[in-house]
C-alpha positions, 0 to 999 in steps of 0.5 A: 511701719504703716500699711501700704496700699496698691494701685497696680499689681507689683507696685506700691501706691504711695500717696502722690507718687502715681499720677493717673495714666493709661498703660498697656495693662489698664484696658477694657479688653477681655483677655490676659494677653490682650490690650485695647490700644490708644495714643497713651499706651501705643508706644509702651506696647511697641516697647514690649515687643522687644521681649516677645512678639506683639500682634496689632489687629486693626478693626472697625465695628462700623465699617467691617464686621469681618475685622472685628471677628478677626480681632476676636479670634486673635484674642482667643488665640492670645490666651491659648498661646499663653503669652507667646504673643500679646494682642493689641486691638486698634479700633480705627474709629476711636484711634484714627491717629494710630491708623494714620501713623501705621498707614492703614489703608483698610481693615482688617489688617494685622501687623506683627511687631518683633523687637520694635520692627513692624511687618504686615501679617494678615489682610483678611479673616480666616478660620480659627484653625487656619489662624492658629496654624499661621501664628504657630509657624510665625512663632516657630520662625521667631524661636528659631531665630532666638526670639523666645520671650514670653509676655506676662498676663495683663493686670487681673482686672476689676471686680464687677461687684466691688469695683476694686482691682483684682490683684494678679496672684503672682504679686500676692506674696510681696503684697502680703509682706509689705502689708505686714511691714516685712520689707525685706521679705517683699524685696525677696519676693519681687526679686524672685519674680524678676529673676524668673522673668526679667521682662516683667515690668510690674515686678521690676517696678515693685522691686524698685519701690520695695528697695526704696522702702528698704533703703529709707527705713529709719532714716531721719529726713531732717538729718538727711537734708542737713547732710546733703546741704553740707555735701552737695556733691556727695552721691550717697547723701544726695541719693538718700534725700532723693529717695526720701523725696520720692517716698514723700511724693515729691517726684520732680524734686527727687529727679531734679536733684539727681539730674543736677548731681549728674551735671556736677559730677564725673566718672564713677560718681556721675555713673552712680547718680545716673544708675540710681536715677534710672532705678527711681524711674522704674519705681515710678513707671516709665509711662509717667510723664514726669519720668519721660520729662526727666529722661530727656533732662538726663540725656541733656545732662549727659551729653 
């Protein structure tokens, strides 16, 4: 097997598969648990609050130095709390649409988002110790209510000298396994990460892609296509060609094949096709516009 390259921690970058996109983990913010929020990653950030709390700090360097200081202090605390909350910094000067959507009248303003539900938290700056105590109390209340999730650190960042991405060390064993062609070991390593934290999106994507590589090892593309052509409603045959299409970078073809299969089948076969398609969504990444489009098409096929 040829050596695989990586474009993000936990995910295999197969030629043509990943399209450039800004995600909640690809920002200029400095901090393992801080992201700079924009229109592209805002929804993803909100979705991450289903697993652990998110704080949204709205600020403006041109209008309110106080708001910038508050955002900086919260960034410091986000590292101290080691994933108990994720901080999203929203510059209302560069992301006015987000400020309008959340109806921000003035800054500073900090919202707490837990399980997708936003609530105002702070409207003025405070000493760091006071902020620390206030956040501790909020997290204790959430924990008492059973909300105990923890965010994974953001991507490792970029080496200033080489310009290359620094791999999060959690994914190193899986990456090493793939680079030496040991796909089974890579699947096992990603599975460990997912088992330890089901909310780890990057590990989930890596596991989905590693399983894709595992399923397609040694499969003859032409033979698989011939089998699928002879049995258009055979779930196993169609799934295999969809896997091979995805592996070859033909993402839309893979998705459309399985969506059409969902339309043609029923009950157990339909559910098997749907479940496999969702696994392919995870391999590509939910922020990818092709996945978002296919999700809408899948909903139409189902209902």
